[in-house]
PATI-398302 format. One record per residue (C-alpha): residue in one letter; x, y, z. Coordinates in Angstrom, 3 decimals, padded with zeros to 6 digits. Layout:
N
@res: A | x: X | y: Y | z: Z
...
***
This chain:
239
@res: M | x: -019.332 | y: -063.798 | z: 069.728
@res: N | x: -022.494 | y: -062.282 | z: 071.216
@res: M | x: -025.111 | y: -060.986 | z: 068.817
@res: T | x: -027.097 | y: -057.824 | z: 069.381
@res: R | x: -030.869 | y: -058.173 | z: 069.650
@res: R | x: -031.240 | y: -056.605 | z: 066.216
@res: E | x: -028.786 | y: -059.082 | z: 064.656
@res: A | x: -030.545 | y: -061.991 | z: 066.339
@res: L | x: -033.931 | y: -060.878 | z: 065.054
@res: K | x: -032.571 | y: -060.504 | z: 061.522
@res: R | x: -030.999 | y: -063.964 | z: 061.611
@res: T | x: -034.261 | y: -065.473 | z: 062.866
@res: A | x: -036.214 | y: -063.804 | z: 060.064
@res: V | x: -033.856 | y: -065.076 | z: 057.376
@res: L | x: -033.889 | y: -068.640 | z: 058.679
@res: G | x: -037.647 | y: -068.542 | z: 059.008
@res: A | x: -038.033 | y: -067.411 | z: 055.403
@res: A | x: -035.855 | y: -070.223 | z: 054.121
@res: A | x: -037.742 | y: -072.781 | z: 056.196
@res: A | x: -041.046 | y: -071.491 | z: 054.845
@res: F | x: -039.887 | y: -072.057 | z: 051.252
@res: A | x: -038.519 | y: -075.543 | z: 051.912
@res: P | x: -039.350 | y: -077.104 | z: 055.270
@res: G | x: -036.482 | y: -079.020 | z: 056.820
@res: M | x: -033.862 | y: -077.508 | z: 054.525
@res: I | x: -031.972 | y: -075.667 | z: 057.265
@res: A | x: -031.129 | y: -078.944 | z: 058.955
@res: R | x: -029.823 | y: -080.353 | z: 055.645
@res: G | x: -027.632 | y: -077.615 | z: 054.248
@res: N | x: -026.167 | y: -079.999 | z: 051.690
@res: S | x: -029.574 | y: -081.152 | z: 050.465
@res: P | x: -029.806 | y: -081.493 | z: 046.635
@res: S | x: -032.679 | y: -079.011 | z: 046.759
@res: A | x: -030.552 | y: -076.355 | z: 048.461
@res: V | x: -028.697 | y: -073.959 | z: 046.145
@res: G | x: -026.577 | y: -070.835 | z: 046.321
@res: E | x: -027.334 | y: -067.961 | z: 043.975
@res: Y | x: -029.591 | y: -068.793 | z: 041.074
@res: E | x: -027.584 | y: -068.769 | z: 037.853
@res: L | x: -028.307 | y: -067.974 | z: 034.234
@res: M | x: -028.153 | y: -071.326 | z: 032.476
@res: D | x: -025.846 | y: -071.810 | z: 029.515
@res: L | x: -027.674 | y: -071.596 | z: 026.215
@res: P | x: -027.376 | y: -075.080 | z: 024.655
@res: Y | x: -026.775 | y: -073.772 | z: 021.098
@res: A | x: -025.582 | y: -070.679 | z: 019.238
@res: F | x: -027.864 | y: -067.672 | z: 018.878
@res: D | x: -028.419 | y: -068.418 | z: 015.172
@res: A | x: -028.793 | y: -072.194 | z: 015.552
@res: L | x: -032.602 | y: -072.195 | z: 015.437
@res: E | x: -032.989 | y: -070.068 | z: 012.322
@res: P | x: -035.215 | y: -069.594 | z: 010.445
@res: A | x: -037.756 | y: -070.612 | z: 013.111
@res: V | x: -036.203 | y: -068.310 | z: 015.731
@res: D | x: -033.874 | y: -065.578 | z: 014.503
@res: A | x: -030.481 | y: -064.781 | z: 016.039
@res: G | x: -031.388 | y: -061.204 | z: 016.964
@res: T | x: -034.407 | y: -062.294 | z: 018.969
@res: M | x: -032.448 | y: -065.100 | z: 020.636
@res: K | x: -029.672 | y: -062.757 | z: 021.747
@res: V | x: -031.958 | y: -060.129 | z: 023.255
@res: H | x: -034.285 | y: -062.722 | z: 024.757
@res: Y | x: -031.486 | y: -064.626 | z: 026.492
@res: Q | x: -029.026 | y: -061.858 | z: 027.402
@res: K | x: -031.543 | y: -059.211 | z: 028.417
@res: H | x: -034.844 | y: -060.797 | z: 029.416
@res: H | x: -033.763 | y: -064.134 | z: 030.903
@res: A | x: -030.663 | y: -062.646 | z: 032.522
@res: G | x: -032.811 | y: -059.899 | z: 034.008
@res: Y | x: -035.168 | y: -062.379 | z: 035.637
@res: V | x: -032.244 | y: -064.235 | z: 037.223
@res: R | x: -030.696 | y: -061.026 | z: 038.537
@res: K | x: -033.970 | y: -059.779 | z: 040.033
@res: L | x: -034.751 | y: -063.172 | z: 041.572
@res: N | x: -031.412 | y: -063.189 | z: 043.377
@res: A | x: -032.128 | y: -059.687 | z: 044.658
@res: A | x: -035.538 | y: -060.798 | z: 045.943
@res: M | x: -033.974 | y: -063.803 | z: 047.727
@res: K | x: -030.834 | y: -062.088 | z: 049.044
@res: D | x: -031.700 | y: -062.726 | z: 052.710
@res: V | x: -032.527 | y: -066.419 | z: 052.233
@res: S | x: -029.714 | y: -068.958 | z: 052.608
@res: P | x: -029.539 | y: -071.712 | z: 051.566
@res: R | x: -032.046 | y: -071.164 | z: 048.824
@res: P | x: -034.553 | y: -073.780 | z: 047.679
@res: S | x: -034.432 | y: -075.156 | z: 044.165
@res: L | x: -036.544 | y: -073.251 | z: 041.671
@res: E | x: -039.069 | y: -076.088 | z: 041.645
@res: D | x: -039.452 | y: -076.060 | z: 045.447
@res: L | x: -039.559 | y: -072.290 | z: 045.511
@res: L | x: -042.305 | y: -071.900 | z: 042.923
@res: A | x: -044.419 | y: -074.748 | z: 044.313
@res: G | x: -044.343 | y: -073.172 | z: 047.765
@res: P | x: -046.976 | y: -071.020 | z: 049.460
@res: N | x: -047.388 | y: -067.250 | z: 049.576
@res: L | x: -045.220 | y: -066.239 | z: 046.639
@res: S | x: -044.316 | y: -062.561 | z: 046.654
@res: D | x: -044.795 | y: -060.687 | z: 043.385
@res: A | x: -041.013 | y: -060.437 | z: 042.927
@res: V | x: -040.479 | y: -064.179 | z: 043.397
@res: R | x: -043.543 | y: -065.136 | z: 041.369
@res: N | x: -042.542 | y: -062.967 | z: 038.395
@res: N | x: -038.766 | y: -063.393 | z: 038.415
@res: G | x: -038.642 | y: -066.964 | z: 039.727
@res: G | x: -041.210 | y: -067.882 | z: 037.115
@res: G | x: -039.265 | y: -066.043 | z: 034.417
@res: T | x: -036.067 | y: -067.834 | z: 035.365
@res: Y | x: -037.600 | y: -071.324 | z: 035.491
@res: N | x: -039.810 | y: -070.886 | z: 032.425
@res: H | x: -036.901 | y: -069.885 | z: 030.215
@res: N | x: -034.785 | y: -072.777 | z: 031.491
@res: I | x: -037.552 | y: -075.076 | z: 030.242
@res: F | x: -037.972 | y: -073.123 | z: 026.998
@res: W | x: -034.347 | y: -073.154 | z: 025.813
@res: K | x: -033.952 | y: -076.867 | z: 026.489
@res: S | x: -037.236 | y: -077.602 | z: 024.734
@res: M | x: -035.663 | y: -076.579 | z: 021.422
@res: A | x: -032.784 | y: -077.843 | z: 019.302
@res: P | x: -031.453 | y: -077.057 | z: 015.816
@res: I | x: -033.097 | y: -078.821 | z: 012.895
@res: G | x: -031.164 | y: -082.009 | z: 012.187
@res: E | x: -029.644 | y: -081.997 | z: 015.673
@res: G | x: -032.680 | y: -083.083 | z: 017.667
@res: G | x: -035.095 | y: -080.349 | z: 016.656
@res: G | x: -038.360 | y: -081.115 | z: 014.887
@res: G | x: -039.719 | y: -084.440 | z: 013.765
@res: E | x: -042.276 | y: -086.322 | z: 015.811
@res: P | x: -042.421 | y: -087.574 | z: 019.412
@res: Q | x: -041.554 | y: -091.228 | z: 019.810
@res: G | x: -041.941 | y: -094.087 | z: 022.268
@res: D | x: -043.782 | y: -093.627 | z: 025.542
@res: L | x: -044.295 | y: -089.907 | z: 024.960
@res: A | x: -046.091 | y: -090.525 | z: 021.668
@res: A | x: -048.187 | y: -093.266 | z: 023.265
@res: R | x: -049.196 | y: -091.001 | z: 026.149
@res: L | x: -050.108 | y: -088.183 | z: 023.771
@res: R | x: -052.318 | y: -090.535 | z: 021.760
@res: K | x: -053.923 | y: -091.844 | z: 024.932
@res: D | x: -054.730 | y: -088.441 | z: 026.450
@res: F | x: -055.388 | y: -086.351 | z: 023.308
@res: G | x: -056.548 | y: -088.893 | z: 020.736
@res: S | x: -053.540 | y: -088.380 | z: 018.452
@res: V | x: -050.260 | y: -086.487 | z: 018.319
@res: E | x: -051.777 | y: -084.146 | z: 015.767
@res: D | x: -054.756 | y: -083.437 | z: 018.041
@res: F | x: -052.309 | y: -082.577 | z: 020.826
@res: R | x: -050.388 | y: -080.239 | z: 018.524
@res: T | x: -053.615 | y: -078.531 | z: 017.463
@res: Q | x: -054.763 | y: -078.057 | z: 021.058
@res: F | x: -051.370 | y: -076.756 | z: 022.159
@res: S | x: -051.146 | y: -074.314 | z: 019.233
@res: K | x: -054.648 | y: -073.042 | z: 019.985
@res: A | x: -053.749 | y: -072.502 | z: 023.640
@res: A | x: -050.597 | y: -070.589 | z: 022.670
@res: G | x: -052.432 | y: -068.476 | z: 020.122
@res: S | x: -055.263 | y: -067.689 | z: 022.539
@res: V | x: -053.124 | y: -066.234 | z: 025.335
@res: F | x: -054.266 | y: -062.636 | z: 025.755
@res: G | x: -051.223 | y: -060.416 | z: 026.088
@res: S | x: -048.144 | y: -062.135 | z: 027.499
@res: G | x: -047.853 | y: -065.705 | z: 028.729
@res: W | x: -047.075 | y: -069.334 | z: 028.027
@res: A | x: -048.567 | y: -072.567 | z: 026.705
@res: W | x: -047.612 | y: -075.806 | z: 028.465
@res: L | x: -047.793 | y: -079.563 | z: 028.145
@res: V | x: -048.132 | y: -080.782 | z: 031.722
@res: V | x: -048.338 | y: -084.018 | z: 033.675
@res: R | x: -051.269 | y: -082.989 | z: 035.868
@res: E | x: -050.628 | y: -083.561 | z: 039.563
@res: S | x: -054.172 | y: -084.579 | z: 040.451
@res: D | x: -054.461 | y: -087.556 | z: 038.098
@res: G | x: -051.214 | y: -087.988 | z: 036.125
@res: K | x: -052.932 | y: -087.122 | z: 032.848
@res: L | x: -051.140 | y: -085.158 | z: 030.124
@res: V | x: -052.956 | y: -081.847 | z: 029.638
@res: V | x: -052.421 | y: -078.536 | z: 027.859
@res: V | x: -052.689 | y: -075.384 | z: 029.950
@res: S | x: -051.842 | y: -071.733 | z: 029.455
@res: T | x: -050.631 | y: -069.207 | z: 032.007
@res: G | x: -050.305 | y: -065.438 | z: 032.014
@res: N | x: -047.129 | y: -063.432 | z: 032.436
@res: Q | x: -044.417 | y: -065.660 | z: 034.009
@res: D | x: -046.730 | y: -068.010 | z: 035.907
@res: N | x: -046.239 | y: -071.730 | z: 035.379
@res: P | x: -047.911 | y: -075.019 | z: 036.356
@res: L | x: -045.732 | y: -075.522 | z: 039.435
@res: M | x: -047.491 | y: -072.657 | z: 041.228
@res: K | x: -049.938 | y: -074.393 | z: 043.527
@res: S | x: -050.717 | y: -071.193 | z: 045.390
@res: V | x: -051.611 | y: -069.386 | z: 042.153
@res: L | x: -053.294 | y: -071.806 | z: 039.746
@res: S | x: -056.386 | y: -073.981 | z: 039.898
@res: E | x: -056.051 | y: -077.709 | z: 040.635
@res: N | x: -056.639 | y: -078.729 | z: 037.015
@res: Q | x: -053.660 | y: -076.615 | z: 035.879
@res: V | x: -051.050 | y: -077.648 | z: 038.454
@res: G | x: -048.481 | y: -080.229 | z: 037.447
@res: R | x: -045.008 | y: -080.966 | z: 036.118
@res: P | x: -044.167 | y: -079.050 | z: 032.916
@res: L | x: -042.889 | y: -081.145 | z: 030.016
@res: L | x: -042.913 | y: -078.524 | z: 027.266
@res: G | x: -043.345 | y: -074.761 | z: 027.340
@res: L | x: -043.772 | y: -072.137 | z: 024.624
@res: D | x: -043.102 | y: -068.474 | z: 025.342
@res: V | x: -045.657 | y: -066.230 | z: 023.643
@res: W | x: -044.520 | y: -062.941 | z: 025.117
@res: E | x: -044.001 | y: -060.506 | z: 022.236
@res: H | x: -040.279 | y: -060.288 | z: 023.016
@res: A | x: -040.014 | y: -063.969 | z: 022.006
@res: Y | x: -041.024 | y: -063.334 | z: 018.393
@res: Y | x: -041.829 | y: -059.710 | z: 017.530
@res: L | x: -038.479 | y: -058.694 | z: 015.972
@res: H | x: -038.960 | y: -061.309 | z: 013.263
@res: Y | x: -042.688 | y: -062.050 | z: 013.109
@res: Q | x: -044.165 | y: -058.716 | z: 014.258
@res: N | x: -047.816 | y: -059.463 | z: 015.080
@res: R | x: -047.852 | y: -062.855 | z: 013.331
@res: R | x: -047.906 | y: -065.011 | z: 016.424
@res: T | x: -049.579 | y: -067.838 | z: 014.514
@res: D | x: -046.586 | y: -068.058 | z: 012.150
@res: Y | x: -044.183 | y: -068.093 | z: 015.099
@res: I | x: -046.080 | y: -070.984 | z: 016.705
@res: A | x: -046.222 | y: -072.959 | z: 013.449
@res: N | x: -042.475 | y: -072.588 | z: 012.849
@res: W | x: -041.597 | y: -073.329 | z: 016.469
@res: W | x: -042.741 | y: -076.931 | z: 016.057
@res: K | x: -039.843 | y: -077.384 | z: 013.603
@res: V | x: -037.323 | y: -076.976 | z: 016.439
@res: V | x: -039.066 | y: -078.732 | z: 019.347
@res: N | x: -036.638 | y: -081.105 | z: 021.075
@res: W | x: -038.812 | y: -084.180 | z: 021.616
@res: N | x: -035.953 | y: -086.114 | z: 023.221
@res: E | x: -035.810 | y: -083.511 | z: 025.990
@res: V | x: -039.575 | y: -083.652 | z: 026.468
@res: S | x: -039.414 | y: -087.444 | z: 026.680
@res: Q | x: -036.714 | y: -087.258 | z: 029.352
@res: R | x: -038.914 | y: -084.957 | z: 031.430
@res: L | x: -041.746 | y: -087.440 | z: 031.180
@res: G | x: -039.379 | y: -090.080 | z: 032.588
***
């Protein structure tokens, strides 16, 4: 079937956009990094499973409204790109539009966040073990020094943002960084070299993550959050 010039130009633009996000992907449509629509991940526990650290009301609104909204808006922003790159490839790519930066970041960040927590007695809380604990001692002096630095970073975010434990890309060192809004350490085109890396642990300090229960007491939210951190998940990300 012959295409009109307008149809041909549109097809070329779409393919070019996909190639820009993930070079070589068009030739490998079944590549593991190629996806269809981005999906809202399943929450790995019930809304009330993290209480009292995170209350059920906050969890429900946070997941069903905020996270779901980021996924929906990301798919709208990427509607002309097929196949789509993985979230990691997308966010590490160049020239992120505001829509992709904000909603792609919001989608990815929350995927990390939910999996970084588990109910107390079912993987949540306690202390990091094994290689993760050894790496934290090596790069921060002690696990407690890491926790103090991370809590300070989370408490010092002005407005909305995140605190992260990251394997820094430049030297492989574990570092703590903070980002504003829905930015994250994958964003090479956005962040400085000393912030870019692979996220191991992320804490959401947007007000919607804690305000229903803690109001303006962000420090209390951060302190209680440590009680539900899923160190096994963090260790798996470290590899």
